[in-house]
VONU-725655 format. One record per residue: residue in three letters; z negated, x, y of N, C-alpha, C in turn. Coordinates in steps of 0.2 Angstrom, whole numbers, plus 5000, padded with zeros to 4 digits. Layout:
N
REC / ALA / Z / X / Y / Z / X / Y / Z / X / Y
...
END
This chain:
195
REC / MET / 5406 / 4972 / 5367 / 5409 / 4967 / 5363 / 5407 / 4960 / 5365
REC / ILE / 5400 / 4959 / 5366 / 5397 / 4953 / 5368 / 5400 / 4951 / 5375
REC / ALA / 5400 / 4955 / 5380 / 5403 / 4954 / 5386 / 5410 / 4951 / 5386
REC / SER / 5414 / 4955 / 5381 / 5421 / 4953 / 5380 / 5421 / 4946 / 5378
REC / ALA / 5417 / 4944 / 5373 / 5417 / 4938 / 5370 / 5415 / 4932 / 5375
REC / LEU / 5410 / 4934 / 5379 / 5408 / 4929 / 5384 / 5414 / 4928 / 5389
REC / LEU / 5417 / 4933 / 5391 / 5423 / 4932 / 5396 / 5429 / 4928 / 5393
REC / ILE / 5430 / 4929 / 5386 / 5435 / 4925 / 5383 / 5433 / 4918 / 5382
REC / SER / 5427 / 4917 / 5381 / 5425 / 4910 / 5380 / 5424 / 4906 / 5386
REC / THR / 5424 / 4909 / 5392 / 5424 / 4906 / 5398 / 5431 / 4903 / 5400
REC / GLY / 5436 / 4905 / 5397 / 5443 / 4902 / 5398 / 5445 / 4905 / 5405
REC / ALA / 5445 / 4911 / 5406 / 5447 / 4914 / 5412 / 5455 / 4914 / 5412
REC / TYR / 5458 / 4913 / 5418 / 5465 / 4912 / 5418 / 5467 / 4915 / 5425
REC / ALA / 5473 / 4918 / 5425 / 5477 / 4920 / 5431 / 5480 / 4914 / 5434
REC / GLN / 5482 / 4915 / 5440 / 5486 / 4910 / 5443 / 5494 / 4910 / 5441
REC / GLN / 5496 / 4916 / 5439 / 5503 / 4917 / 5437 / 5504 / 4916 / 5429
REC / GLU / 5510 / 4914 / 5427 / 5511 / 4913 / 5420 / 5512 / 4920 / 5417
REC / VAL / 5510 / 4920 / 5410 / 5511 / 4926 / 5406 / 5518 / 4928 / 5406
REC / GLY / 5519 / 4934 / 5407 / 5526 / 4936 / 5407 / 5530 / 4936 / 5413
REC / SER / 5526 / 4934 / 5419 / 5529 / 4933 / 5425 / 5529 / 4940 / 5429
REC / LEU / 5533 / 4941 / 5433 / 5533 / 4947 / 5438 / 5534 / 4945 / 5445
REC / THR / 5529 / 4947 / 5449 / 5529 / 4945 / 5456 / 5529 / 4952 / 5460
REC / ILE / 5531 / 4950 / 5467 / 5530 / 4956 / 5472 / 5525 / 4952 / 5477
REC / GLN / 5521 / 4957 / 5480 / 5516 / 4954 / 5485 / 5516 / 4959 / 5491
REC / PRO / 5520 / 4957 / 5496 / 5519 / 4960 / 5502 / 5512 / 4959 / 5505
REC / LYS / 5509 / 4964 / 5508 / 5502 / 4963 / 5510 / 5500 / 4967 / 5516
REC / VAL / 5495 / 4965 / 5520 / 5493 / 4969 / 5526 / 5486 / 4968 / 5527
REC / GLY / 5483 / 4973 / 5530 / 5475 / 4972 / 5531 / 5473 / 4978 / 5535
REC / LEU / 5466 / 4979 / 5533 / 5463 / 4985 / 5537 / 5459 / 4989 / 5532
REC / ASN / 5459 / 4996 / 5534 / 5454 / 5001 / 5531 / 5448 / 5002 / 5535
REC / ILE / 5443 / 5003 / 5532 / 5437 / 5006 / 5535 / 5436 / 5013 / 5531
REC / ALA / 5439 / 5018 / 5534 / 5439 / 5025 / 5531 / 5434 / 5029 / 5534
REC / ASN / 5432 / 5034 / 5529 / 5428 / 5039 / 5532 / 5429 / 5045 / 5527
REC / TYR / 5425 / 5051 / 5528 / 5425 / 5057 / 5524 / 5419 / 5057 / 5520
REC / ARG / 5419 / 5059 / 5514 / 5413 / 5061 / 5510 / 5412 / 5068 / 5511
REC / SER / 5407 / 5070 / 5514 / 5406 / 5077 / 5515 / 5399 / 5079 / 5517
REC / SER / 5397 / 5085 / 5518 / 5390 / 5087 / 5521 / 5389 / 5085 / 5528
REC / ASP / 5395 / 5085 / 5532 / 5394 / 5083 / 5539 / 5394 / 5076 / 5540
REC / ASP / 5390 / 5074 / 5545 / 5390 / 5067 / 5547 / 5396 / 5065 / 5551
REC / SER / 5399 / 5059 / 5549 / 5405 / 5056 / 5553 / 5404 / 5049 / 5552
REC / ASP / 5408 / 5045 / 5557 / 5408 / 5038 / 5557 / 5415 / 5036 / 5555
REC / PRO / 5416 / 5029 / 5553 / 5422 / 5027 / 5550 / 5428 / 5026 / 5555
REC / ARG / 5434 / 5027 / 5553 / 5440 / 5026 / 5557 / 5443 / 5019 / 5554
REC / VAL / 5444 / 5014 / 5559 / 5447 / 5008 / 5556 / 5454 / 5009 / 5558
REC / GLY / 5458 / 5007 / 5553 / 5465 / 5007 / 5553 / 5469 / 5002 / 5549
REC / LEU / 5476 / 5002 / 5549 / 5480 / 4998 / 5546 / 5481 / 5000 / 5539
REC / ALA / 5482 / 4995 / 5534 / 5485 / 4996 / 5528 / 5490 / 4991 / 5527
REC / ALA / 5496 / 4993 / 5524 / 5502 / 4988 / 5524 / 5506 / 4991 / 5518
REC / GLY / 5509 / 4986 / 5515 / 5514 / 4988 / 5510 / 5516 / 4982 / 5505
REC / ALA / 5517 / 4984 / 5499 / 5519 / 4979 / 5494 / 5517 / 4981 / 5487
REC / GLU / 5515 / 4976 / 5482 / 5513 / 4978 / 5475 / 5517 / 4973 / 5471
REC / PHE / 5519 / 4976 / 5465 / 5522 / 4972 / 5460 / 5517 / 4971 / 5455
REC / GLU / 5517 / 4965 / 5452 / 5512 / 4963 / 5446 / 5515 / 4960 / 5441
REC / TYR / 5513 / 4962 / 5435 / 5516 / 4959 / 5428 / 5510 / 4956 / 5425
REC / GLN / 5511 / 4950 / 5423 / 5505 / 4946 / 5420 / 5506 / 4947 / 5412
REC / VAL / 5502 / 4951 / 5409 / 5502 / 4953 / 5402 / 5499 / 4947 / 5398
REC / THR / 5493 / 4945 / 5400 / 5490 / 4939 / 5396 / 5487 / 4935 / 5402
REC / ASN / 5484 / 4929 / 5399 / 5480 / 4925 / 5404 / 5474 / 4929 / 5408
REC / MET / 5472 / 4934 / 5405 / 5466 / 4938 / 5408 / 5468 / 4945 / 5410
REC / LEU / 5474 / 4947 / 5409 / 5476 / 4954 / 5411 / 5483 / 4954 / 5414
REC / SER / 5483 / 4958 / 5420 / 5489 / 4960 / 5423 / 5489 / 4967 / 5425
REC / LEU / 5495 / 4970 / 5425 / 5496 / 4977 / 5428 / 5500 / 4977 / 5434
REC / SER / 5497 / 4981 / 5439 / 5501 / 4981 / 5445 / 5502 / 4988 / 5448
REC / ALA / 5507 / 4989 / 5452 / 5509 / 4995 / 5455 / 5512 / 4994 / 5462
REC / GLY / 5510 / 4998 / 5467 / 5513 / 4997 / 5473 / 5513 / 5003 / 5477
REC / VAL / 5515 / 5002 / 5484 / 5516 / 5007 / 5489 / 5513 / 5004 / 5495
REC / LEU / 5507 / 5008 / 5498 / 5504 / 5006 / 5504 / 5503 / 5011 / 5509
REC / TYR / 5505 / 5010 / 5515 / 5504 / 5015 / 5520 / 5497 / 5014 / 5522
REC / SER / 5493 / 5019 / 5523 / 5486 / 5018 / 5524 / 5483 / 5023 / 5529
REC / MET / 5481 / 5020 / 5535 / 5478 / 5024 / 5540 / 5471 / 5026 / 5539
REC / GLN / 5470 / 5032 / 5537 / 5463 / 5035 / 5535 / 5460 / 5040 / 5540
REC / GLY / 5455 / 5042 / 5539 / 5452 / 5048 / 5543 / 5444 / 5046 / 5544
REC / ALA / 5442 / 5048 / 5550 / 5435 / 5048 / 5552 / 5435 / 5049 / 5560
REC / THR / 5429 / 5047 / 5562 / 5427 / 5048 / 5570 / 5420 / 5051 / 5570
REC / THR / 5419 / 5055 / 5576 / 5413 / 5058 / 5577 / 5412 / 5059 / 5584
REC / SER / 5406 / 5060 / 5586 / 5404 / 5061 / 5593 / 5400 / 5068 / 5594
REC / ASP / 5401 / 5071 / 5599 / 5397 / 5078 / 5600 / 5396 / 5078 / 5607
REC / PHE / 5390 / 5082 / 5609 / 5388 / 5084 / 5615 / 5389 / 5091 / 5616
REC / ASP / 5392 / 5093 / 5622 / 5392 / 5100 / 5623 / 5392 / 5101 / 5631
REC / LEU / 5387 / 5105 / 5633 / 5386 / 5106 / 5640 / 5385 / 5100 / 5644
REC / GLY / 5382 / 5095 / 5641 / 5380 / 5089 / 5645 / 5386 / 5084 / 5644
REC / TYR / 5392 / 5085 / 5641 / 5397 / 5081 / 5641 / 5398 / 5078 / 5634
REC / LYS / 5400 / 5071 / 5633 / 5401 / 5068 / 5627 / 5408 / 5069 / 5625
REC / TYR / 5409 / 5071 / 5619 / 5416 / 5071 / 5616 / 5417 / 5067 / 5610
REC / ASP / 5422 / 5062 / 5611 / 5424 / 5058 / 5605 / 5430 / 5061 / 5601
REC / VAL / 5429 / 5062 / 5595 / 5434 / 5065 / 5591 / 5436 / 5060 / 5585
REC / THR / 5443 / 5059 / 5585 / 5446 / 5055 / 5579 / 5450 / 5059 / 5575
REC / MET / 5449 / 5060 / 5569 / 5453 / 5063 / 5564 / 5458 / 5058 / 5561
REC / LYS / 5464 / 5059 / 5561 / 5469 / 5054 / 5559 / 5473 / 5057 / 5553
REC / THR / 5471 / 5055 / 5547 / 5474 / 5057 / 5541 / 5477 / 5051 / 5537
REC / ASP / 5483 / 5050 / 5538 / 5486 / 5044 / 5535 / 5490 / 5046 / 5529
REC / TYR / 5490 / 5041 / 5524 / 5493 / 5043 / 5517 / 5498 / 5037 / 5515
REC / VAL / 5502 / 5039 / 5511 / 5506 / 5034 / 5507 / 5503 / 5033 / 5500
REC / ASN / 5499 / 5028 / 5499 / 5495 / 5027 / 5493 / 5500 / 5023 / 5487
REC / ILE / 5499 / 5025 / 5481 / 5502 / 5022 / 5476 / 5497 / 5020 / 5471
REC / PRO / 5494 / 5014 / 5472 / 5489 / 5011 / 5467 / 5492 / 5008 / 5461
REC / ILE / 5489 / 5010 / 5455 / 5491 / 5008 / 5449 / 5485 / 5005 / 5446
REC / LEU / 5485 / 4998 / 5445 / 5479 / 4995 / 5443 / 5480 / 4990 / 5437
REC / ALA / 5474 / 4990 / 5433 / 5473 / 4984 / 5428 / 5469 / 4979 / 5432
REC / ASN / 5471 / 4973 / 5431 / 5468 / 4967 / 5435 / 5465 / 4962 / 5429
REC / ILE / 5459 / 4962 / 5429 / 5455 / 4958 / 5424 / 5453 / 4951 / 5427
REC / TYR / 5456 / 4945 / 5425 / 5455 / 4939 / 5428 / 5448 / 4936 / 5424
REC / VAL / 5443 / 4935 / 5428 / 5437 / 4933 / 5425 / 5435 / 4926 / 5426
REC / ALA / 5439 / 4923 / 5431 / 5439 / 4916 / 5432 / 5446 / 4914 / 5435
REC / LYS / 5447 / 4907 / 5436 / 5454 / 4905 / 5439 / 5455 / 4908 / 5445
REC / GLY / 5460 / 4913 / 5446 / 5462 / 4916 / 5452 / 5458 / 4922 / 5454
REC / PHE / 5452 / 4923 / 5450 / 5448 / 4929 / 5453 / 5448 / 4935 / 5448
REC / ALA / 5450 / 4941 / 5451 / 5451 / 4946 / 5447 / 5447 / 4952 / 5449
REC / VAL / 5445 / 4956 / 5444 / 5442 / 4963 / 5445 / 5447 / 4968 / 5444
REC / LYS / 5447 / 4973 / 5448 / 5453 / 4978 / 5448 / 5450 / 4985 / 5447
REC / PHE / 5454 / 4989 / 5443 / 5452 / 4996 / 5443 / 5458 / 5000 / 5441
REC / GLY / 5458 / 5006 / 5443 / 5464 / 5010 / 5441 / 5464 / 5017 / 5444
REC / VAL / 5470 / 5020 / 5445 / 5471 / 5026 / 5448 / 5476 / 5026 / 5454
REC / GLN / 5475 / 5030 / 5459 / 5479 / 5030 / 5465 / 5481 / 5037 / 5467
REC / PRO / 5487 / 5039 / 5465 / 5489 / 5045 / 5469 / 5491 / 5044 / 5476
REC / ALA / 5491 / 5049 / 5480 / 5493 / 5048 / 5487 / 5496 / 5054 / 5490
REC / PHE / 5500 / 5053 / 5495 / 5503 / 5058 / 5499 / 5502 / 5058 / 5506
REC / ASN / 5499 / 5064 / 5509 / 5497 / 5064 / 5516 / 5504 / 5064 / 5520
REC / VAL / 5504 / 5060 / 5525 / 5510 / 5059 / 5530 / 5508 / 5061 / 5537
REC / LYS / 5501 / 5061 / 5538 / 5499 / 5063 / 5545 / 5492 / 5066 / 5545
REC / ALA / 5492 / 5071 / 5549 / 5485 / 5075 / 5549 / 5484 / 5077 / 5557
REC / ASP / 5482 / 5073 / 5561 / 5481 / 5074 / 5568 / 5474 / 5073 / 5570
REC / TYR / 5473 / 5075 / 5576 / 5466 / 5074 / 5579 / 5467 / 5071 / 5586
REC / LYS / 5462 / 5068 / 5589 / 5462 / 5066 / 5596 / 5455 / 5067 / 5599
REC / VAL / 5454 / 5071 / 5604 / 5448 / 5072 / 5607 / 5448 / 5069 / 5614
REC / SER / 5443 / 5065 / 5616 / 5442 / 5061 / 5622 / 5436 / 5063 / 5626
REC / SER / 5436 / 5065 / 5632 / 5430 / 5066 / 5636 / 5431 / 5065 / 5643
REC / GLN / 5427 / 5061 / 5647 / 5427 / 5060 / 5654 / 5434 / 5058 / 5656
REC / GLY / 5437 / 5053 / 5652 / 5444 / 5051 / 5654 / 5449 / 5055 / 5652
REC / VAL / 5448 / 5061 / 5649 / 5454 / 5065 / 5647 / 5454 / 5065 / 5640
REC / THR / 5461 / 5065 / 5637 / 5462 / 5065 / 5630 / 5467 / 5071 / 5628
REC / VAL / 5465 / 5074 / 5623 / 5469 / 5079 / 5620 / 5470 / 5078 / 5613
REC / SER / 5476 / 5079 / 5611 / 5478 / 5077 / 5604 / 5483 / 5083 / 5601
REC / GLY / 5483 / 5083 / 5595 / 5487 / 5088 / 5591 / 5487 / 5088 / 5584
REC / SER / 5490 / 5092 / 5581 / 5489 / 5093 / 5573 / 5483 / 5096 / 5571
REC / LEU / 5480 / 5094 / 5566 / 5474 / 5097 / 5563 / 5476 / 5104 / 5560
REC / SER / 5482 / 5106 / 5558 / 5484 / 5112 / 5556 / 5484 / 5117 / 5562
REC / ASP / 5485 / 5115 / 5568 / 5484 / 5119 / 5574 / 5477 / 5122 / 5575
REC / LEU / 5472 / 5118 / 5572 / 5465 / 5120 / 5572 / 5463 / 5124 / 5566
REC / GLY / 5468 / 5125 / 5562 / 5466 / 5129 / 5555 / 5464 / 5125 / 5550
REC / VAL / 5465 / 5118 / 5550 / 5463 / 5113 / 5545 / 5469 / 5111 / 5542
REC / ASP / 5471 / 5113 / 5536 / 5477 / 5112 / 5532 / 5475 / 5106 / 5527
REC / ILE / 5477 / 5100 / 5528 / 5476 / 5095 / 5524 / 5480 / 5095 / 5518
REC / LYS / 5478 / 5095 / 5512 / 5482 / 5095 / 5506 / 5487 / 5089 / 5506
REC / SER / 5493 / 5090 / 5504 / 5499 / 5085 / 5504 / 5498 / 5080 / 5499
REC / PHE / 5493 / 5081 / 5493 / 5492 / 5077 / 5488 / 5485 / 5075 / 5488
REC / ASP / 5484 / 5068 / 5486 / 5477 / 5066 / 5486 / 5476 / 5062 / 5479
REC / PHE / 5470 / 5060 / 5477 / 5470 / 5056 / 5471 / 5463 / 5052 / 5472
REC / ALA / 5463 / 5046 / 5471 / 5457 / 5041 / 5471 / 5457 / 5037 / 5465
REC / ILE / 5451 / 5034 / 5464 / 5449 / 5029 / 5459 / 5448 / 5022 / 5463
REC / PRO / 5453 / 5018 / 5463 / 5452 / 5011 / 5466 / 5448 / 5006 / 5462
REC / LEU / 5443 / 5003 / 5465 / 5439 / 4998 / 5462 / 5439 / 4992 / 5466
REC / GLY / 5440 / 4986 / 5464 / 5440 / 4980 / 5469 / 5440 / 4973 / 5465
REC / LEU / 5440 / 4968 / 5470 / 5440 / 4961 / 5468 / 5446 / 4958 / 5472
REC / SER / 5449 / 4953 / 5469 / 5454 / 4949 / 5473 / 5453 / 4941 / 5471
REC / TYR / 5455 / 4937 / 5475 / 5455 / 4930 / 5474 / 5462 / 4927 / 5476
REC / GLU / 5465 / 4924 / 5471 / 5472 / 4921 / 5473 / 5472 / 4913 / 5473
REC / TRP / 5475 / 4910 / 5478 / 5475 / 4903 / 5479 / 5482 / 4901 / 5482
REC / ASN / 5486 / 4897 / 5478 / 5492 / 4895 / 5481 / 5497 / 4901 / 5482
REC / ASN / 5496 / 4906 / 5478 / 5500 / 4913 / 5479 / 5498 / 4917 / 5485
REC / ILE / 5493 / 4915 / 5489 / 5490 / 4919 / 5494 / 5484 / 4923 / 5490
REC / VAL / 5484 / 4930 / 5491 / 5479 / 4934 / 5488 / 5475 / 4938 / 5493
REC / VAL / 5468 / 4937 / 5493 / 5464 / 4941 / 5497 / 5461 / 4946 / 5493
REC / ASP / 5461 / 4952 / 5495 / 5459 / 4958 / 5491 / 5455 / 4963 / 5494
REC / GLY / 5449 / 4965 / 5491 / 5445 / 4970 / 5494 / 5444 / 4975 / 5489
REC / ARG / 5445 / 4982 / 5491 / 5444 / 4988 / 5487 / 5440 / 4993 / 5490
REC / TYR / 5437 / 4997 / 5485 / 5435 / 5004 / 5488 / 5439 / 5009 / 5484
REC / ASN / 5442 / 5013 / 5488 / 5445 / 5019 / 5485 / 5441 / 5025 / 5486
REC / LEU / 5439 / 5028 / 5480 / 5434 / 5033 / 5479 / 5439 / 5040 / 5479
REC / GLY / 5439 / 5044 / 5484 / 5443 / 5050 / 5483 / 5440 / 5055 / 5479
REC / VAL / 5443 / 5058 / 5474 / 5440 / 5063 / 5469 / 5443 / 5070 / 5470
REC / MET / 5448 / 5071 / 5475 / 5450 / 5078 / 5476 / 5448 / 5080 / 5483
REC / LYS / 5447 / 5087 / 5484 / 5445 / 5090 / 5490 / 5452 / 5089 / 5495
REC / MET / 5450 / 5087 / 5501 / 5456 / 5087 / 5506 / 5459 / 5093 / 5508
REC / VAL / 5454 / 5098 / 5508 / 5456 / 5105 / 5510 / 5453 / 5110 / 5505
REC / ASP / 5456 / 5116 / 5505 / 5454 / 5121 / 5500 / 5447 / 5123 / 5500
REC / ASN / 5445 / 5125 / 5507 / 5438 / 5128 / 5508 / 5433 / 5123 / 5510
REC / ASP / 5433 / 5117 / 5508 / 5428 / 5112 / 5510 / 5428 / 5107 / 5504
REC / ASP / 5422 / 5103 / 5504 / 5421 / 5098 / 5499 / 5423 / 5091 / 5501
REC / THR / 5425 / 5091 / 5507 / 5427 / 5084 / 5510 / 5432 / 5080 / 5506
REC / LYS / 5430 / 5074 / 5504 / 5435 / 5069 / 5501 / 5435 / 5063 / 5504
REC / ASN / 5441 / 5059 / 5503 / 5442 / 5052 / 5506 / 5437 / 5047 / 5503
REC / SER / 5436 / 5042 / 5508 / 5432 / 5036 / 5506 / 5434 / 5031 / 5510
REC / VAL / 5437 / 5025 / 5506 / 5440 / 5020 / 5510 / 5439 / 5013 / 5507
REC / PHE / 5436 / 5009 / 5512 / 5436 / 5002 / 5510 / 5442 / 4999 / 5513
REC / GLN / 5445 / 4995 / 5509 / 5452 / 4992 / 5511 / 5452 / 4984 / 5510
REC / PHE / 5454 / 4980 / 5515 / 5454 / 4973 / 5514 / 5461 / 4971 / 5516
REC / THR / 5464 / 4967 / 5512 / 5471 / 4965 / 5513 / 5472 / 4957 / 5511
REC / VAL / 5477 / 4955 / 5514 / 5479 / 4948 / 5513 / 5487 / 4948 / 5511
REC / GLY / 5489 / 4945 / 5506 / 5496 / 4946 / 5504 / 5498 / 4939 / 5501
REC / TYR / 5505 / 4939 / 5499 / 5508 / 4933 / 5497 / 5512 / 4935 / 5491
REC / LYS / 5511 / 4931 / 5485 / 5515 / 4933 / 5479 / 5522 / 4929 / 5479
REC / PHE / 5527 / 4933 / 5478 / 5534 / 4930 / 5476 / 5536 / 4931 / 5469
REC / LYS / 5538 / 4926 / 5466 / 5540 / 4927 / 5459 / 5547 / 4930 / 5459
REC / LEU / 5548 / 4935 / 5454 / 5555 / 4938 / 5454 / 5558 / 4936 / 5448
END
């Protein structure tokens, strides 16, 4: 209650008027990885889409959107003296549904839920100038079609330009027989248009 009173007393305000509805096309990048017992390195990929936002009060807005999200991981292995670079490409259509708490002019803290649908599950292996690629299902790895994450983030809006940084914490197993979950840092830039 004390923290809420302090936030209210600081006169925190959104850039948009109360009752306004905006659409924000956005583009950026993901630094994605898998949370599992195996070591892996991040895969850097594209994040692009749009979000609608309704300004409920000066301090609170609600948003929902659709983002294409290139996710996955990379790893390297050595076998018989050769190095193999492996990229797992697990792309999703994410549907972030967020509460945005404005703690200063244009500055928001974001949290919510994010259902997602897998649209790509491929691999690429490169070694000695030779590349082989295919579907993860061909290797017996069946990625679940549905995923769920908890997004947490910060954004700053200035003249309708929004810079957004989020961490999407995957909470569902990606495959039935393994504890691997998604882990994605996402950075985007967007522009708000009033509807």
